[in-house]
C-alpha positions in Angstrom: -45.2 2.3 -60.7 -45.8 -0.8 -58.6 -45.9 -0.4 -54.8 -42.7 -1.7 -53.1 -43.7 -3.7 -50.1 -40.5 -2.9 -48.2 -41.3 0.8 -48.6 -43.0 3.0 -46.0 -46.6 2.6 -45.2 -48.8 5.6 -45.2 -50.1 7.0 -41.8 -53.6 5.6 -42.4 -52.3 2.1 -42.8 -50.2 2.4 -39.6 -53.2 3.8 -37.7 -55.4 1.0 -39.0 -52.9 -1.7 -37.8 -52.8 -0.1 -34.4 -56.6 0.1 -34.1 -57.0 -3.5 -35.2 -54.5 -4.7 -32.6 -56.4 -2.8 -29.9 -59.7 -4.5 -30.8 -58.7 -8.2 -30.6 -61.5 -10.4 -29.2 -60.9 -12.7 -26.3 -58.6 -15.6 -27.2 -59.3 -18.6 -25.1 -56.6 -21.1 -24.2 -57.0 -24.7 -23.1 -54.3 -26.1 -20.9 -52.7 -27.2 -17.7 -51.5 -25.1 -14.8 -49.2 -26.3 -12.0 -47.8 -24.6 -9.0 -45.1 -26.2 -6.8 -42.9 -25.3 -3.9 -39.2 -25.4 -4.7 -35.8 -24.8 -2.9 -36.0 -21.2 -1.7 -32.2 -20.7 -2.2 -32.5 -21.9 -5.8 -35.4 -19.6 -6.5 -33.5 -16.6 -4.9 -30.6 -17.1 -7.3 -32.6 -16.7 -10.5 -34.1 -13.3 -9.5 -32.3 -10.2 -10.9 -32.3 -7.1 -8.7 -34.5 -5.3 -7.7 -36.8 -8.4 -7.6 -36.8 -10.4 -4.4 -38.3 -13.8 -3.4 -42.0 -13.8 -2.5 -43.4 -15.1 0.8 -43.4 -18.6 -0.5 -40.9 -20.3 -2.9 -43.4 -21.1 -5.6 -42.8 -22.0 -9.3 -45.7 -21.7 -11.7 -45.9 -23.5 -15.0 -48.7 -23.1 -17.6 -48.8 -25.1 -20.9 -51.6 -24.2 -23.3 -53.1 -24.6 -26.7 -54.6 -21.5 -28.2 -56.7 -21.2 -31.4 -55.9 -17.8 -33.0 -58.4 -17.3 -35.8 -58.1 -20.9 -36.9 -54.3 -21.0 -36.5 -53.1 -23.2 -33.6 -50.6 -21.9 -31.1 -48.8 -23.8 -28.3 -47.8 -21.4 -25.5 -46.1 -22.0 -22.2 -44.5 -20.1 -19.3 -42.4 -21.1 -16.3 -42.2 -18.4 -13.7 -41.1 -17.9 -10.1 -42.9 -16.0 -7.4 -41.3 -12.6 -6.5 -41.9 -9.2 -5.1 -41.0 -5.7 -6.3 -41.3 -3.4 -3.3 -44.6 -4.4 -1.7 -46.1 -5.8 -4.9 -46.2 -9.5 -5.4 -45.9 -11.1 -8.9 -44.1 -13.5 -11.1 -40.8 -13.4 -12.9 -40.7 -15.5 -16.1 -37.6 -17.6 -16.8 -38.8 -19.0 -20.1 -41.9 -18.7 -22.3 -41.8 -21.4 -25.0 -43.9 -20.6 -28.1 -44.6 -22.6 -31.3 -44.7 -19.8 -33.8 -42.4 -16.9 -34.7 -45.2 -14.4 -34.7 -46.1 -15.1 -31.1 -42.5 -14.9 -30.1 -41.6 -11.5 -31.8 -44.1 -9.2 -30.2 -43.6 -10.4 -26.6 -39.8 -10.3 -26.8 -39.4 -6.9 -28.5 -42.2 -5.0 -26.8 -42.4 -6.4 -23.3 -39.0 -8.2 -22.9 -40.7 -11.5 -22.4 -38.2 -14.5 -22.5 -39.8 -16.3 -25.4 -38.2 -19.1 -27.3 -39.4 -21.3 -30.1 -40.3 -24.8 -28.9 -42.7 -27.7 -29.2 -45.6 -27.1 -26.9 -48.4 -29.8 -26.7 -51.5 -30.4 -24.7 -53.1 -33.8 -25.3 -56.2 -35.2 -23.7 -57.5 -38.8 -24.0 -60.6 -39.2 -22.0 -59.6 -38.2 -18.5 -55.9 -38.6 -19.1 -54.0 -35.3 -19.8 -50.4 -34.7 -20.8 -48.9 -31.2 -21.4 -45.3 -31.0 -22.5 -42.6 -28.5 -23.5 -39.8 -29.8 -25.7 -36.7 -28.0 -27.1 -33.7 -29.5 -28.9 -35.1 -33.0 -28.4 -35.5 -32.7 -24.6 -39.0 -32.6 -23.0 -37.7 -30.5 -20.1 -41.1 -29.8 -18.5 -44.1 -32.1 -18.5 -47.3 -32.2 -16.5 -49.5 -35.2 -16.6 -52.3 -36.8 -14.7 -56.1 -37.4 -14.7 -58.7 -34.7 -15.0 -61.0 -34.8 -11.9 -63.8 -32.8 -10.4 -65.0 -29.6 -11.9 -64.1 -26.6 -9.7 -65.9 -23.2 -9.4 -64.2 -20.8 -11.8 -62.6 -17.9 -10.0 -63.8 -14.3 -10.5 -61.6 -12.3 -13.0 -58.4 -11.2 -11.3 -55.2 -9.3 -12.1 -51.9 -11.0 -12.3 -48.6 -9.2 -12.3 -45.6 -10.4 -14.3 -42.1 -8.8 -14.4 -39.7 -8.9 -17.3 -36.3 -7.5 -18.2 -36.1 -5.6 -21.5 -32.6 -4.9 -22.9 -30.5 -4.7 -26.0 -27.0 -6.3 -25.9 -24.4 -3.8 -27.0 -23.3 -3.7 -30.6 -19.6 -3.9 -29.6 -20.2 -6.9 -27.4 -19.7 -5.0 -24.1 -22.8 -4.6 -21.9 -25.9 -2.9 -23.2 -26.7 -0.3 -25.8 -28.9 1.5 -23.2 -29.9 0.9 -19.6 -31.9 -2.3 -19.1 -35.6 -1.8 -18.2 -37.8 -3.4 -15.7 -41.3 -4.0 -17.2 -44.4 -4.5 -15.2 -47.1 -6.3 -17.1 -50.7 -6.6 -15.7 -53.0 -9.3 -17.0 -56.7 -9.6 -16.3 -57.4 -13.3 -16.4 -60.8 -14.8 -16.9 -61.7 -18.5 -16.5 -64.7 -20.2 -18.0 -63.8 -23.8 -17.2 -61.7 -25.3 -14.4 -61.0 -28.9 -13.2 -58.7 -30.3 -10.6 -56.0 -32.7 -11.9 -54.5 -35.6 -10.0 -51.0 -35.8 -11.4 -47.4 -34.8 -11.2 -44.8 -32.4 -12.6 -41.7 -33.9 -14.3 -38.7 -31.7 -14.9 -36.0 -33.2 -17.1 -32.3 -32.1 -17.2 -31.6 -29.7 -20.1 -28.5 -27.6 -20.4 -30.3 -25.0 -22.4 -33.5 -24.8 -20.3 -32.4 -25.7 -16.8 -35.8 -25.5 -15.0 -34.8 -28.8 -13.3 -32.7 -26.6 -11.0 -36.0 -25.6 -9.4 -37.1 -29.0 -8.1 -40.6 -30.0 -7.0 -40.3 -30.1 -3.2 -44.1 -30.0 -2.7 -46.8 -29.9 -5.3 -49.4 -27.2 -4.5 -51.9 -27.7 -7.3 -52.5 -28.8 -10.8 -55.6 -27.7 -12.7 -57.0 -28.0 -16.3 -59.1 -25.3 -17.8 -60.0 -22.6 -20.3 -58.8 -19.1 -19.7 -58.3 -15.8 -21.5 -56.5 -12.6 -20.5 -55.6 -9.1 -21.7 -52.4 -7.4 -20.9 -50.9 -3.9 -20.5 -47.4 -3.1 -19.6 -45.3 -0.2 -18.4 -41.6 0.5 -17.7 -41.2 1.0 -14.0 -37.5 1.3 -13.6 -34.2 1.8 -15.4 -31.8 -0.7 -14.0 -28.0 -0.8 -13.2 -26.4 -2.4 -16.2 -23.7 -4.0 -14.1 -26.3 -5.6 -11.8 -28.3 -7.1 -14.8 -25.4 -8.3 -16.9 -24.9 -11.6 -14.9 -28.5 -12.5 -15.8 -28.7 -12.0 -19.6 -27.7 -15.6 -20.2 -31.3 -16.6 -19.1 -32.5 -15.3 -22.4 -30.2 -17.2 -24.8 -29.3 -20.8 -25.6 -25.7 -19.7 -26.3 -24.7 -16.9 -23.9 -21.6 -16.2 -26.1 -23.8 -14.9 -28.9 -24.7 -11.7 -26.9 -20.9 -11.0 -26.6 -20.3 -11.3 -30.3 -18.5 -8.2 -31.6 -19.3 -6.6 -35.0 -15.6 -5.9 -35.4 -14.7 -9.5 -34.8 -17.3 -10.8 -37.2 -16.2 -8.3 -39.9 -12.6 -9.6 -39.5 -13.8 -13.2 -40.2 -13.1 -14.3 -36.6 -16.6 -15.0 -35.3 -16.7 -18.2 -33.4 -19.2 -21.0 -34.0 -21.9 -21.3 -31.2 -21.1 -24.0 -28.7 -23.1 -27.2 -29.0 -24.3 -28.5 -25.7 -25.8 -32.0 -25.4 -28.6 -32.6 -23.0 -27.3 -34.3 -19.9 -29.8 -37.1 -19.6 -33.4 -37.9 -18.7 -33.4 -37.6 -14.9 -36.6 -36.2 -13.4 -37.7 -34.3 -10.4 -41.3 -34.7 -9.2 -43.3 -34.4 -6.1 
């Protein structure tokens, strides 16, 4: 009898998959990193409780290319500085990815706000342009000229915070309490250059990072980095307090309120189509 591929895998196969995942080699990314100071009131508005603004109203954007065993991946993240208790870290608003595989694990395991997008890093001589595009809008772009080589920092641990939740089947709230996930990443750098450039944020109704304008550019760098990660659930959160923030995860917030009963009755609504509002930019 032929093996049915949708059938259960034996325990040995499950154990082998888990062991293989635990032994991945360092995957080095090449890309651009930018930090800027934004409007502190705007930053405070995007943080769900119990996260609070950090000492400085910083936004961090990374746009990278990664070679995963011969398969290219574009990966980006736009995050804001925050604190949880006494611990400083970053809360990610959006993590654009170019492949479905890179999107699934992060969203389902860690609660990372990943979305499919076009992510590119292009270098021509000393000119560098890194860009994130969704639905025809290049809503985040970092460009400039690669300058002097900098001393690579020693490995360090970066803390990221994510919300992990499941919208309720009946369209009301959540199926279980939302979780606050703490993810620690040990980052290593083998190449680092200063970049003389700018950050451009374009208006996008679906990815509104332009609401966090560049008030003062702190730094732009170009380099090669790798990191590992380990996560843990640190708190179960009040569903009523988190519900106002779940729209951050979706292009169409209405989809998380779809009811199975409504769909079964043939009354499901079509997702709203929102056009980008233009090409205005905000830069330092």
